[in-house]
Backbone of each chain as nested JSON, in Angstrom:
{
  "chains": [
    {"id": "A", "residues": [
      {"number": 1, "name": "MET", "atoms": {"N": [10.051, -7.208, -94.53], "CA": [10.72, -6.56, -93.411], "C": [10.519, -5.048, -93.497]}},
      {"number": 2, "name": "THR", "atoms": {"N": [10.147, -4.424, -92.388], "CA": [9.916, -2.992, -92.374], "C": [11.212, -2.252, -92.096]}},
      {"number": 3, "name": "ALA", "atoms": {"N": [11.517, -1.248, -92.931], "CA": [12.716, -0.441, -92.713], "C": [12.456, 0.537, -91.579]}},
      {"number": 4, "name": "THR", "atoms": {"N": [13.484, 0.822, -90.84], "CA": [13.362, 1.829, -89.784], "C": [14.552, 2.78, -89.857]}},
      {"number": 5, "name": "ILE", "atoms": {"N": [14.342, 3.957, -89.339], "CA": [15.416, 4.952, -89.302], "C": [16.427, 4.527, -88.244]}},
      {"number": 6, "name": "GLN", "atoms": {"N": [17.683, 4.538, -88.622], "CA": [18.746, 4.158, -87.683], "C": [19.231, 5.416, -86.964]}},
      {"number": 7, "name": "TRP", "atoms": {"N": [18.549, 5.745, -85.879], "CA": [18.849, 6.987, -85.16], "C": [20.154, 6.869, -84.382]}},
      {"number": 8, "name": "GLN", "atoms": {"N": [20.962, 7.904, -84.454], "CA": [22.07, 8.062, -83.517], "C": [21.503, 8.609, -82.209]}},
      {"number": 9, "name": "THR", "atoms": {"N": [22.216, 8.382, -81.12], "CA": [21.738, 8.879, -79.831], "C": [22.721, 9.835, -79.162]}},
      {"number": 10, "name": "GLY", "atoms": {"N": [23.88, 10.018, -79.762], "CA": [24.872, 10.916, -79.178], "C": [25.216, 12.046, -80.134]}},
      {"number": 11, "name": "MET", "atoms": {"N": [25.233, 13.261, -79.63], "CA": [25.508, 14.437, -80.457], "C": [26.892, 14.366, -81.101]}},
      {"number": 12, "name": "ASP", "atoms": {"N": [27.917, 14.075, -80.309], "CA": [29.286, 14.098, -80.836], "C": [29.466, 13.082, -81.959]}},
      {"number": 13, "name": "GLU", "atoms": {"N": [28.908, 11.897, -81.766], "CA": [29.04, 10.863, -82.79], "C": [28.289, 11.262, -84.055]}},
      {"number": 14, "name": "ALA", "atoms": {"N": [27.104, 11.846, -83.885], "CA": [26.317, 12.266, -85.056], "C": [27.054, 13.354, -85.845]}},
      {"number": 15, "name": "LEU", "atoms": {"N": [27.633, 14.318, -85.142], "CA": [28.374, 15.382, -85.832], "C": [29.587, 14.803, -86.553]}},
      {"number": 16, "name": "SER", "atoms": {"N": [30.251, 13.855, -85.906], "CA": [31.408, 13.219, -86.527], "C": [31.0, 12.454, -87.789]}},
      {"number": 17, "name": "LEU", "atoms": {"N": [29.904, 11.722, -87.697], "CA": [29.401, 10.995, -88.873], "C": [29.005, 11.965, -89.981]}},
      {"number": 18, "name": "GLY", "atoms": {"N": [28.419, 13.101, -89.588], "CA": [28.039, 14.118, -90.571], "C": [29.244, 14.667, -91.306]}},
      {"number": 19, "name": "LYS", "atoms": {"N": [30.316, 14.897, -90.569], "CA": [31.549, 15.397, -91.202], "C": [32.092, 14.374, -92.185]}},
      {"number": 20, "name": "LYS", "atoms": {"N": [32.108, 13.118, -91.779], "CA": [32.641, 12.058, -92.649], "C": [31.792, 11.885, -93.901]}},
      {"number": 21, "name": "ALA", "atoms": {"N": [30.466, 11.93, -93.722], "CA": [29.555, 11.672, -94.84], "C": [29.237, 12.928, -95.648]}},
      {"number": 22, "name": "GLY", "atoms": {"N": [29.609, 14.105, -95.119], "CA": [29.257, 15.349, -95.801], "C": [27.758, 15.589, -95.796]}},
      {"number": 23, "name": "LYS", "atoms": {"N": [27.106, 15.183, -94.708], "CA": [25.646, 15.336, -94.607], "C": [25.303, 16.169, -93.375]}},
      {"number": 24, "name": "PRO", "atoms": {"N": [24.182, 16.902, -93.439], "CA": [23.705, 17.58, -92.237], "C": [23.08, 16.571, -91.271]}},
      {"number": 25, "name": "ILE", "atoms": {"N": [22.818, 17.042, -90.079], "CA": [22.215, 16.198, -89.05], "C": [20.744, 16.58, -88.901]}},
      {"number": 26, "name": "LEU", "atoms": {"N": [19.885, 15.577, -88.878], "CA": [18.483, 15.804, -88.512], "C": [18.366, 15.486, -87.028]}},
      {"number": 27, "name": "LEU", "atoms": {"N": [18.181, 16.526, -86.239], "CA": [18.106, 16.372, -84.783], "C": [16.642, 16.426, -84.36]}},
      {"number": 28, "name": "ASP", "atoms": {"N": [16.179, 15.312, -83.79], "CA": [14.777, 15.204, -83.347], "C": [14.751, 15.191, -81.825]}},
      {"number": 29, "name": "PHE", "atoms": {"N": [14.252, 16.276, -81.243], "CA": [13.996, 16.294, -79.801], "C": [12.608, 15.705, -79.595]}},
      {"number": 30, "name": "PHE", "atoms": {"N": [12.551, 14.571, -78.906], "CA": [11.275, 13.868, -78.76], "C": [10.888, 13.747, -77.289]}},
      {"number": 31, "name": "ASN", "atoms": {"N": [9.587, 13.54, -77.086], "CA": [9.058, 13.336, -75.734], "C": [9.178, 11.855, -75.396]}},
      {"number": 32, "name": "PRO", "atoms": {"N": [9.996, 11.483, -74.416], "CA": [10.206, 10.058, -74.124], "C": [9.07, 9.439, -73.317]}},
      {"number": 33, "name": "ASN", "atoms": {"N": [8.126, 10.258, -72.841], "CA": [7.061, 9.732, -71.967], "C": [5.793, 9.361, -72.739]}}
    ]},
    {"id": "B", "residues": [
      {"number": 1, "name": "MET", "atoms": {"N": [4.665, 11.085, -84.68], "CA": [5.689, 10.888, -85.704], "C": [6.112, 9.41, -85.749]}},
      {"number": 2, "name": "ASP", "atoms": {"N": [6.239, 8.789, -84.587], "CA": [6.699, 7.398, -84.526], "C": [5.679, 6.42, -85.091]}},
      {"number": 3, "name": "THR", "atoms": {"N": [4.398, 6.744, -84.986], "CA": [3.386, 5.798, -85.452], "C": [2.924, 6.086, -86.872]}},
      {"number": 4, "name": "VAL", "atoms": {"N": [3.019, 7.328, -87.321], "CA": [2.467, 7.695, -88.628], "C": [3.547, 7.994, -89.663]}},
      {"number": 5, "name": "THR", "atoms": {"N": [4.48, 8.863, -89.311], "CA": [5.386, 9.424, -90.322], "C": [6.697, 8.644, -90.449]}},
      {"number": 6, "name": "TYR", "atoms": {"N": [7.379, 8.431, -89.344], "CA": [8.703, 7.807, -89.425], "C": [8.696, 6.376, -89.979]}},
      {"number": 7, "name": "PRO", "atoms": {"N": [7.638, 5.575, -89.766], "CA": [7.685, 4.216, -90.333], "C": [7.539, 4.148, -91.846]}},
      {"number": 8, "name": "GLU", "atoms": {"N": [7.104, 5.217, -92.492], "CA": [6.895, 5.187, -93.947], "C": [8.232, 4.991, -94.673]}},
      {"number": 9, "name": "SER", "atoms": {"N": [8.26, 4.035, -95.584], "CA": [9.521, 3.705, -96.271], "C": [10.075, 4.909, -97.028]}},
      {"number": 10, "name": "LYS", "atoms": {"N": [9.193, 5.739, -97.562], "CA": [9.627, 6.932, -98.294], "C": [10.4, 7.875, -97.365]}},
      {"number": 11, "name": "VAL", "atoms": {"N": [9.937, 7.986, -96.137], "CA": [10.587, 8.843, -95.145], "C": [11.918, 8.241, -94.711]}},
      {"number": 12, "name": "VAL", "atoms": {"N": [11.906, 6.939, -94.428], "CA": [13.14, 6.259, -94.013], "C": [14.217, 6.452, -95.069]}},
      {"number": 13, "name": "ARG", "atoms": {"N": [13.833, 6.206, -96.323], "CA": [14.793, 6.311, -97.428], "C": [15.323, 7.735, -97.558]}},
      {"number": 14, "name": "PHE", "atoms": {"N": [14.421, 8.702, -97.502], "CA": [14.836, 10.101, -97.675], "C": [15.806, 10.537, -96.573]}},
      {"number": 15, "name": "ILE", "atoms": {"N": [15.473, 10.19, -95.341], "CA": [16.325, 10.601, -94.219], "C": [17.682, 9.904, -94.291]}},
      {"number": 16, "name": "GLU", "atoms": {"N": [17.674, 8.617, -94.567], "CA": [18.94, 7.88, -94.618], "C": [19.84, 8.383, -95.747]}},
      {"number": 17, "name": "GLU", "atoms": {"N": [19.242, 8.814, -96.851], "CA": [20.027, 9.285, -97.99], "C": [20.613, 10.679, -97.768]}},
      {"number": 18, "name": "ASN", "atoms": {"N": [19.902, 11.499, -96.997], "CA": [20.266, 12.917, -96.954], "C": [20.767, 13.437, -95.613]}},
      {"number": 19, "name": "PHE", "atoms": {"N": [20.56, 12.675, -94.533], "CA": [20.876, 13.175, -93.198], "C": [21.556, 12.109, -92.346]}},
      {"number": 20, "name": "ILE", "atoms": {"N": [22.2, 12.574, -91.288], "CA": [22.559, 11.713, -90.169], "C": [21.453, 11.929, -89.133]}},
      {"number": 21, "name": "PRO", "atoms": {"N": [20.598, 10.933, -88.897], "CA": [19.486, 11.12, -87.962], "C": [19.916, 10.95, -86.509]}},
      {"number": 22, "name": "LEU", "atoms": {"N": [19.5, 11.881, -85.683], "CA": [19.891, 11.902, -84.268], "C": [18.656, 12.199, -83.423]}},
      {"number": 23, "name": "ARG", "atoms": {"N": [18.413, 11.36, -82.41], "CA": [17.27, 11.589, -81.505], "C": [17.781, 11.837, -80.098]}},
      {"number": 24, "name": "ILE", "atoms": {"N": [17.215, 12.863, -79.493], "CA": [17.585, 13.199, -78.117], "C": [16.303, 13.433, -77.32]}},
      {"number": 25, "name": "PRO", "atoms": {"N": [16.149, 12.787, -76.153], "CA": [14.94, 13.008, -75.347], "C": [14.872, 14.452, -74.857]}},
      {"number": 26, "name": "SER", "atoms": {"N": [13.651, 14.975, -74.835], "CA": [13.48, 16.392, -74.483], "C": [13.737, 16.654, -73.005]}},
      {"number": 27, "name": "ASP", "atoms": {"N": [13.779, 15.58, -72.186], "CA": [14.024, 15.778, -70.755], "C": [15.482, 15.496, -70.367]}},
      {"number": 28, "name": "SER", "atoms": {"N": [16.353, 15.359, -71.373], "CA": [17.762, 15.09, -71.082], "C": [18.534, 16.409, -70.955]}},
      {"number": 29, "name": "LYS", "atoms": {"N": [19.806, 16.296, -70.646], "CA": [20.689, 17.46, -70.566], "C": [21.976, 17.141, -71.315]}},
      {"number": 30, "name": "PRO", "atoms": {"N": [22.616, 18.15, -71.929], "CA": [22.316, 19.588, -71.891], "C": [21.615, 20.109, -73.145]}},
      {"number": 31, "name": "HIS", "atoms": {"N": [21.416, 19.254, -74.159], "CA": [21.061, 19.775, -75.483], "C": [19.681, 20.438, -75.581]}},
      {"number": 32, "name": "PRO", "atoms": {"N": [18.626, 19.891, -74.953], "CA": [17.331, 20.586, -75.074], "C": [17.384, 22.032, -74.564]}},
      {"number": 33, "name": "GLU", "atoms": {"N": [18.092, 22.245, -73.487], "CA": [18.21, 23.615, -72.966], "C": [19.083, 24.46, -73.9]}},
      {"number": 34, "name": "LYS", "atoms": {"N": [20.156, 23.868, -74.361], "CA": [21.056, 24.601, -75.268], "C": [20.322, 25.054, -76.529]}},
      {"number": 35, "name": "PHE", "atoms": {"N": [19.404, 24.188, -77.025], "CA": [18.656, 24.519, -78.24], "C": [17.313, 25.181, -77.926]}},
      {"number": 36, "name": "ASN", "atoms": {"N": [17.08, 25.501, -76.659], "CA": [15.866, 26.196, -76.235], "C": [14.598, 25.456, -76.69]}},
      {"number": 37, "name": "VAL", "atoms": {"N": [14.591, 24.148, -76.457], "CA": [13.459, 23.322, -76.859], "C": [12.351, 23.422, -75.813]}},
      {"number": 38, "name": "LYS", "atoms": {"N": [11.153, 23.828, -76.274], "CA": [10.027, 24.022, -75.358], "C": [8.87, 23.078, -75.639]}},
      {"number": 39, "name": "TRP", "atoms": {"N": [8.898, 22.395, -76.78], "CA": [7.798, 21.525, -77.152], "C": [8.325, 20.435, -78.071]}},
      {"number": 40, "name": "THR", "atoms": {"N": [7.607, 19.326, -78.13], "CA": [8.044, 18.234, -78.999], "C": [6.93, 17.867, -79.984]}},
      {"number": 41, "name": "PRO", "atoms": {"N": [7.297, 17.292, -81.13], "CA": [8.672, 17.168, -81.6], "C": [9.229, 18.503, -82.084]}},
      {"number": 42, "name": "THR", "atoms": {"N": [10.486, 18.743, -81.769], "CA": [11.239, 19.843, -82.375], "C": [12.295, 19.217, -83.264]}},
      {"number": 43, "name": "LEU", "atoms": {"N": [12.241, 19.541, -84.541], "CA": [13.189, 18.981, -85.515], "C": [14.126, 20.085, -85.984]}},
      {"number": 44, "name": "VAL", "atoms": {"N": [15.418, 19.835, -85.871], "CA": [16.423, 20.849, -86.194], "C": [17.369, 20.291, -87.25]}},
      {"number": 45, "name": "THR", "atoms": {"N": [17.629, 21.085, -88.286], "CA": [18.665, 20.729, -89.261], "C": [19.958, 21.405, -88.825]}},
      {"number": 46, "name": "LEU", "atoms": {"N": [20.96, 20.576, -88.578], "CA": [22.262, 21.064, -88.118], "C": [23.334, 20.771, -89.155]}},
      {"number": 47, "name": "SER", "atoms": {"N": [24.302, 21.674, -89.281], "CA": [25.489, 21.336, -90.062], "C": [26.369, 20.421, -89.202]}},
      {"number": 48, "name": "PRO", "atoms": {"N": [27.318, 19.727, -89.824], "CA": [28.217, 18.877, -89.032], "C": [29.053, 19.67, -88.03]}},
      {"number": 49, "name": "SER", "atoms": {"N": [29.111, 20.987, -88.176], "CA": [29.814, 21.807, -87.175], "C": [28.882, 22.214, -86.032]}},
      {"number": 50, "name": "GLY", "atoms": {"N": [27.611, 21.813, -86.108], "CA": [26.664, 22.083, -85.028], "C": [25.836, 23.333, -85.207]}},
      {"number": 51, "name": "GLN", "atoms": {"N": [25.974, 23.992, -86.354], "CA": [25.206, 25.225, -86.586], "C": [23.775, 24.891, -87.027]}},
      {"number": 52, "name": "GLU", "atoms": {"N": [22.81, 25.569, -86.426], "CA": [21.401, 25.345, -86.785], "C": [21.039, 26.097, -88.059]}},
      {"number": 53, "name": "HIS", "atoms": {"N": [20.304, 25.405, -88.954], "CA": [19.884, 26.033, -90.207], "C": [18.381, 26.078, -90.383]}},
      {"number": 54, "name": "HIS", "atoms": {"N": [17.663, 25.185, -89.692], "CA": [16.215, 25.12, -89.902], "C": [15.592, 24.39, -88.721]}},
      {"number": 55, "name": "ARG", "atoms": {"N": [14.341, 24.764, -88.389], "CA": [13.686, 24.128, -87.249], "C": [12.181, 24.105, -87.491]}},
      {"number": 56, "name": "THR", "atoms": {"N": [11.541, 23.018, -87.061], "CA": [10.082, 22.962, -87.031], "C": [9.654, 22.417, -85.67]}},
      {"number": 57, "name": "VAL", "atoms": {"N": [8.47, 22.81, -85.257], "CA": [7.886, 22.335, -84.008], "C": [6.51, 21.756, -84.317]}},
      {"number": 58, "name": "GLY", "atoms": {"N": [6.244, 20.56, -83.794], "CA": [4.924, 19.951, -83.98], "C": [4.94, 18.833, -84.998]}},
      {"number": 59, "name": "PHE", "atoms": {"N": [3.852, 18.072, -84.992], "CA": [3.713, 16.906, -85.866], "C": [3.723, 17.306, -87.344]}},
      {"number": 60, "name": "LEU", "atoms": {"N": [4.386, 16.472, -88.154], "CA": [4.349, 16.628, -89.6], "C": [4.04, 15.275, -90.227]}},
      {"number": 61, "name": "GLY", "atoms": {"N": [3.123, 15.253, -91.195], "CA": [2.871, 14.051, -91.972], "C": [3.995, 13.827, -92.98]}},
      {"number": 62, "name": "VAL", "atoms": {"N": [3.848, 12.779, -93.775], "CA": [4.928, 12.373, -94.684], "C": [5.339, 13.482, -95.641]}},
      {"number": 63, "name": "GLU", "atoms": {"N": [4.365, 14.031, -96.344], "CA": [4.688, 15.029, -97.369], "C": [5.25, 16.304, -96.74]}},
      {"number": 64, "name": "GLU", "atoms": {"N": [4.659, 16.711, -95.638], "CA": [5.126, 17.94, -94.982], "C": [6.505, 17.733, -94.353]}},
      {"number": 65, "name": "LEU", "atoms": {"N": [6.777, 16.533, -93.846], "CA": [8.1, 16.285, -93.276], "C": [9.167, 16.322, -94.363]}},
      {"number": 66, "name": "ILE", "atoms": {"N": [8.935, 15.601, -95.453], "CA": [9.955, 15.559, -96.509], "C": [10.17, 16.95, -97.095]}},
      {"number": 67, "name": "SER", "atoms": {"N": [9.094, 17.692, -97.3], "CA": [9.272, 19.037, -97.856], "C": [10.013, 19.934, -96.864]}},
      {"number": 68, "name": "SER", "atoms": {"N": [9.71, 19.802, -95.581], "CA": [10.426, 20.6, -94.582], "C": [11.903, 20.214, -94.52]}},
      {"number": 69, "name": "LEU", "atoms": {"N": [12.186, 18.933, -94.653], "CA": [13.587, 18.493, -94.637], "C": [14.328, 18.975, -95.884]}},
      {"number": 70, "name": "LEU", "atoms": {"N": [13.628, 19.015, -97.019], "CA": [14.254, 19.569, -98.229], "C": [14.555, 21.053, -98.047]}},
      {"number": 71, "name": "LEU", "atoms": {"N": [13.647, 21.75, -97.377], "CA": [13.894, 23.165, -97.086], "C": [15.114, 23.3, -96.172]}},
      {"number": 72, "name": "GLY", "atoms": {"N": [15.183, 22.454, -95.155], "CA": [16.335, 22.487, -94.256], "C": [17.637, 22.163, -94.975]}},
      {"number": 73, "name": "LEU", "atoms": {"N": [17.576, 21.186, -95.861], "CA": [18.757, 20.814, -96.647], "C": [19.196, 21.982, -97.532]}},
      {"number": 74, "name": "GLY", "atoms": {"N": [18.218, 22.618, -98.158], "CA": [18.531, 23.772, -99.007], "C": [19.128, 24.91, -98.204]}},
      {"number": 75, "name": "LYS", "atoms": {"N": [18.58, 25.172, -97.026], "CA": [19.092, 26.261, -96.195], "C": [20.487, 25.935, -95.657]}},
      {"number": 76, "name": "TYR", "atoms": {"N": [20.726, 24.668, -95.389], "CA": [22.064, 24.224, -94.973], "C": [23.093, 24.569, -96.055]}},
      {"number": 77, "name": "HIS", "atoms": {"N": [22.754, 24.283, -97.305], "CA": [23.667, 24.618, -98.405], "C": [23.717, 26.132, -98.628]}},
      {"number": 78, "name": "PHE", "atoms": {"N": [22.556, 26.772, -98.623], "CA": [22.462, 28.213, -98.89], "C": [23.318, 28.999, -97.897]}},
      {"number": 79, "name": "GLU", "atoms": {"N": [23.217, 28.653, -96.632], "CA": [23.927, 29.415, -95.597], "C": [25.412, 29.07, -95.551]}},
      {"number": 80, "name": "ASN", "atoms": {"N": [25.809, 28.097, -96.365], "CA": [27.234, 27.808, -96.535], "C": [27.709, 28.203, -97.941]}},
      {"number": 81, "name": "ASP", "atoms": {"N": [26.928, 29.071, -98.602], "CA": [27.283, 29.63, -99.915], "C": [27.397, 28.585, -101.021]}},
      {"number": 82, "name": "ARG", "atoms": {"N": [26.697, 27.467, -100.866], "CA": [26.666, 26.449, -101.934], "C": [25.339, 26.618, -102.671]}},
      {"number": 83, "name": "PHE", "atoms": {"N": [25.3, 27.602, -103.549], "CA": [24.02, 28.009, -104.126], "C": [23.472, 27.014, -105.144]}},
      {"number": 84, "name": "ASP", "atoms": {"N": [24.362, 26.331, -105.868], "CA": [23.875, 25.319, -106.814], "C": [23.171, 24.176, -106.071]}},
      {"number": 85, "name": "GLU", "atoms": {"N": [23.81, 23.703, -105.0], "CA": [23.213, 22.609, -104.221], "C": [21.918, 23.066, -103.54]}},
      {"number": 86, "name": "ALA", "atoms": {"N": [21.943, 24.297, -103.037], "CA": [20.738, 24.833, -102.39], "C": [19.587, 24.904, -103.389]}},
      {"number": 87, "name": "LEU", "atoms": {"N": [19.894, 25.421, -104.575], "CA": [18.855, 25.551, -105.601], "C": [18.299, 24.185, -105.984]}},
      {"number": 88, "name": "ALA", "atoms": {"N": [19.153, 23.177, -106.047], "CA": [18.69, 21.823, -106.381], "C": [17.693, 21.332, -105.326]}},
      {"number": 89, "name": "SER", "atoms": {"N": [17.969, 21.59, -104.056], "CA": [17.041, 21.164, -102.989], "C": [15.73, 21.937, -103.074]}},
      {"number": 90, "name": "PHE", "atoms": {"N": [15.818, 23.244, -103.286], "CA": [14.584, 24.044, -103.366], "C": [13.741, 23.609, -104.567]}},
      {"number": 91, "name": "ARG", "atoms": {"N": [14.405, 23.325, -105.681], "CA": [13.665, 22.896, -106.883], "C": [13.026, 21.527, -106.667]}},
      {"number": 92, "name": "GLN", "atoms": {"N": [13.75, 20.636, -105.99], "CA": [13.182, 19.312, -105.682], "C": [11.935, 19.462, -104.82]}},
      {"number": 93, "name": "LEU", "atoms": {"N": [12.006, 20.382, -103.872], "CA": [10.85, 20.649, -103.009], "C": [9.676, 21.188, -103.848]}},
      {"number": 94, "name": "LEU", "atoms": {"N": [9.966, 22.176, -104.677], "CA": [8.898, 22.825, -105.438], "C": [8.307, 21.883, -106.497]}},
      {"number": 95, "name": "ASP", "atoms": {"N": [9.161, 21.015, -107.067], "CA": [8.667, 20.067, -108.073], "C": [7.816, 18.959, -107.433]}},
      {"number": 96, "name": "GLY", "atoms": {"N": [8.235, 18.503, -106.249], "CA": [7.55, 17.358, -105.648], "C": [6.516, 17.703, -104.6]}},
      {"number": 97, "name": "TYR", "atoms": {"N": [6.665, 18.883, -104.005], "CA": [5.804, 19.244, -102.865], "C": [5.421, 20.724, -102.966]}},
      {"number": 98, "name": "GLY", "atoms": {"N": [4.998, 21.115, -104.144], "CA": [4.773, 22.522, -104.46], "C": [3.627, 23.18, -103.722]}},
      {"number": 99, "name": "THR", "atoms": {"N": [2.767, 22.38, -103.084], "CA": [1.674, 22.98, -102.312], "C": [1.907, 22.84, -100.807]}},
      {"number": 100, "name": "SER", "atoms": {"N": [3.078, 22.383, -100.427], "CA": [3.36, 22.176, -99.001], "C": [3.582, 23.509, -98.294]}},
      {"number": 101, "name": "GLY", "atoms": {"N": [3.561, 23.456, -96.979], "CA": [3.792, 24.653, -96.183], "C": [5.191, 25.223, -96.344]}},
      {"number": 102, "name": "SER", "atoms": {"N": [6.127, 24.395, -96.793], "CA": [7.51, 24.847, -96.971], "C": [7.735, 25.493, -98.341]}},
      {"number": 103, "name": "ALA", "atoms": {"N": [6.774, 25.339, -99.243], "CA": [6.988, 25.783, -100.627], "C": [7.222, 27.294, -100.767]}},
      {"number": 104, "name": "PRO", "atoms": {"N": [6.462, 28.151, -100.081], "CA": [6.693, 29.595, -100.299], "C": [8.11, 30.041, -99.93]}},
      {"number": 105, "name": "GLU", "atoms": {"N": [8.622, 29.556, -98.8], "CA": [9.991, 29.942, -98.415], "C": [10.998, 29.41, -99.427]}},
      {"number": 106, "name": "ALA", "atoms": {"N": [10.77, 28.17, -99.903], "CA": [11.67, 27.593, -100.913], "C": [11.634, 28.42, -102.197]}},
      {"number": 107, "name": "MET", "atoms": {"N": [10.453, 28.895, -102.569], "CA": [10.315, 29.703, -103.79], "C": [11.078, 31.017, -103.631]}},
      {"number": 108, "name": "PHE", "atoms": {"N": [10.945, 31.624, -102.464], "CA": [11.665, 32.872, -102.171], "C": [13.18, 32.632, -102.242]}},
      {"number": 109, "name": "LEU", "atoms": {"N": [13.633, 31.601, -101.545], "CA": [15.079, 31.355, -101.473], "C": [15.645, 30.881, -102.816]}},
      {"number": 110, "name": "ALA", "atoms": {"N": [14.822, 30.22, -103.621], "CA": [15.284, 29.834, -104.961], "C": [15.591, 31.091, -105.777]}},
      {"number": 111, "name": "GLY", "atoms": {"N": [14.76, 32.105, -105.618], "CA": [15.024, 33.371, -106.299], "C": [16.308, 34.012, -105.807]}},
      {"number": 112, "name": "VAL", "atoms": {"N": [16.531, 33.972, -104.508], "CA": [17.751, 34.552, -103.943], "C": [18.981, 33.776, -104.435]}},
      {"number": 113, "name": "CYS", "atoms": {"N": [18.857, 32.446, -104.473], "CA": [19.963, 31.624, -104.993], "C": [20.279, 31.995, -106.443]}},
      {"number": 114, "name": "GLY", "atoms": {"N": [19.227, 32.166, -107.233], "CA": [19.428, 32.54, -108.636], "C": [20.189, 33.844, -108.756]}},
      {"number": 115, "name": "TYR", "atoms": {"N": [19.842, 34.793, -107.888], "CA": [20.549, 36.078, -107.881], "C": [21.993, 35.903, -107.411]}},
      {"number": 116, "name": "LYS", "atoms": {"N": [22.182, 35.138, -106.353], "CA": [23.524, 34.944, -105.805], "C": [24.454, 34.285, -106.819]}},
      {"number": 117, "name": "ARG", "atoms": {"N": [23.9, 33.4, -107.641], "CA": [24.727, 32.698, -108.623], "C": [25.121, 33.602, -109.779]}},
      {"number": 118, "name": "SER", "atoms": {"N": [24.227, 34.52, -110.159], "CA": [24.414, 35.263, -111.402], "C": [24.592, 36.767, -111.205]}},
      {"number": 119, "name": "HIS", "atoms": {"N": [24.168, 37.285, -110.056], "CA": [24.082, 38.728, -109.802], "C": [23.159, 39.417, -110.797]}},
      {"number": 120, "name": "ASP", "atoms": {"N": [22.26, 38.618, -111.349], "CA": [21.215, 39.135, -112.232], "C": [19.927, 39.19, -111.398]}},
      {"number": 121, "name": "PRO", "atoms": {"N": [19.26, 40.337, -111.34], "CA": [18.07, 40.442, -110.485], "C": [16.826, 39.729, -111.019]}},
      {"number": 122, "name": "LYS", "atoms": {"N": [16.897, 39.214, -112.25], "CA": [15.697, 38.582, -112.828], "C": [15.134, 37.452, -111.961]}},
      {"number": 123, "name": "PRO", "atoms": {"N": [15.969, 36.582, -111.394], "CA": [15.387, 35.51, -110.554], "C": [14.622, 36.039, -109.348]}},
      {"number": 124, "name": "LEU", "atoms": {"N": [15.016, 37.196, -108.825], "CA": [14.293, 37.775, -107.69], "C": [12.899, 38.235, -108.132]}},
      {"number": 125, "name": "LYS", "atoms": {"N": [12.847, 38.903, -109.265], "CA": [11.549, 39.361, -109.773], "C": [10.672, 38.161, -110.125]}},
      {"number": 126, "name": "ALA", "atoms": {"N": [11.302, 37.141, -110.723], "CA": [10.544, 35.928, -111.076], "C": [9.993, 35.264, -109.816]}},
      {"number": 127, "name": "ALA", "atoms": {"N": [10.78, 35.269, -108.747], "CA": [10.308, 34.671, -107.493], "C": [9.098, 35.438, -106.974]}},
      {"number": 128, "name": "TYR", "atoms": {"N": [9.149, 36.756, -107.031], "CA": [8.01, 37.559, -106.584], "C": [6.767, 37.22, -107.411]}},
      {"number": 129, "name": "GLU", "atoms": {"N": [6.943, 37.123, -108.723], "CA": [5.787, 36.85, -109.594], "C": [5.209, 35.456, -109.33]}},
      {"number": 130, "name": "LYS", "atoms": {"N": [6.09, 34.481, -109.118], "CA": [5.61, 33.117, -108.822], "C": [4.913, 33.077, -107.463]}},
      {"number": 131, "name": "LEU", "atoms": {"N": [5.476, 33.758, -106.493], "CA": [4.866, 33.786, -105.159], "C": [3.503, 34.466, -105.201]}},
      {"number": 132, "name": "THR", "atoms": {"N": [3.414, 35.56, -105.924], "CA": [2.144, 36.285, -106.018], "C": [1.059, 35.407, -106.64]}},
      {"number": 133, "name": "ALA", "atoms": {"N": [1.471, 34.624, -107.661], "CA": [0.503, 33.762, -108.339], "C": [0.101, 32.567, -107.48]}},
      {"number": 134, "name": "ALA", "atoms": {"N": [1.087, 31.957, -106.814], "CA": [0.806, 30.693, -106.12], "C": [0.43, 30.877, -104.651]}},
      {"number": 135, "name": "PHE", "atoms": {"N": [1.012, 31.865, -104.008], "CA": [0.803, 32.059, -102.561], "C": [0.583, 33.533, -102.241]}},
      {"number": 136, "name": "PRO", "atoms": {"N": [-0.517, 34.102, -102.724], "CA": [-0.699, 35.554, -102.566], "C": [-0.728, 36.027, -101.12]}},
      {"number": 137, "name": "ASP", "atoms": {"N": [-1.114, 35.152, -100.191], "CA": [-1.226, 35.576, -98.792], "C": [-0.025, 35.186, -97.933]}},
      {"number": 138, "name": "SER", "atoms": {"N": [0.996, 34.609, -98.551], "CA": [2.15, 34.146, -97.769], "C": [3.013, 35.311, -97.283]}},
      {"number": 139, "name": "GLU", "atoms": {"N": [3.603, 35.122, -96.109], "CA": [4.559, 36.136, -95.618], "C": [5.736, 36.254, -96.565]}},
      {"number": 140, "name": "TRP", "atoms": {"N": [6.081, 35.17, -97.287], "CA": [7.228, 35.204, -98.206], "C": [6.915, 36.033, -99.444]}},
      {"number": 141, "name": "THR", "atoms": {"N": [5.638, 36.101, -99.823], "CA": [5.235, 36.971, -100.917], "C": [5.418, 38.428, -100.486]}},
      {"number": 142, "name": "LYS", "atoms": {"N": [5.059, 38.709, -99.243], "CA": [5.232, 40.08, -98.731], "C": [6.713, 40.436, -98.661]}},
      {"number": 143, "name": "ARG", "atoms": {"N": [7.538, 39.487, -98.262], "CA": [8.977, 39.768, -98.155], "C": [9.608, 40.015, -99.535]}},
      {"number": 144, "name": "ALA", "atoms": {"N": [8.989, 39.401, -100.563], "CA": [9.519, 39.573, -101.927], "C": [8.954, 40.806, -102.623]}},
      {"number": 145, "name": "TYR", "atoms": {"N": [8.062, 41.518, -101.96], "CA": [7.342, 42.636, -102.583], "C": [8.267, 43.646, -103.266]}},
      {"number": 146, "name": "PRO", "atoms": {"N": [9.387, 44.044, -102.659], "CA": [10.252, 45.033, -103.337], "C": [10.811, 44.543, -104.667]}},
      {"number": 147, "name": "TYR", "atoms": {"N": [10.879, 43.236, -104.85], "CA": [11.5, 42.699, -106.077], "C": [10.644, 42.943, -107.316]}},
      {"number": 148, "name": "ARG", "atoms": {"N": [9.382, 43.354, -107.121], "CA": [8.529, 43.647, -108.274], "C": [9.082, 44.82, -109.075]}},
      {"number": 149, "name": "LEU", "atoms": {"N": [9.886, 45.657, -108.434], "CA": [10.404, 46.859, -109.071], "C": [11.691, 46.601, -109.861]}},
      {"number": 150, "name": "LEU", "atoms": {"N": [12.242, 45.407, -109.756], "CA": [13.537, 45.13, -110.416], "C": [13.364, 44.966, -111.905]}}
    ]}
  ]
}
């Protein structure tokens, strides 16, 4: 089974998770097209 | 990034261990405009309070991505005055990815961390000497130039 990155899609939720986990956020702005 | 770099297990593991990964389309609102995103991929290291600490633009392979993320992690700690943690990230970068594009900045900041921890200027001079030896043409070597006099 191939592992994949479990990306968050909402800023507020990611920041909240970062606060809980004590981790920074890796924010990837990607081209959806 | 999706076809070459992100599927690598080493990358998945590193990101999951050290970051909360967040993807936002560049044509959405309001964040791309707020972060002044003009090209993709743009990768930003944010603190949980939303403060930006590091950014790269353009494709990165596995080694360059991990080294850049280590630099971002170190800067996240450094800019929050956690110099021991910052130094650990910079050293991990230099030990594992010492020839990467992120290495000169990490070498410079490792010297600054050493000074911040001890108020002894020796780490700054050591950083200049290491930069001169390893990256004589780097902008970070030029920025460290005054430290030769310490």
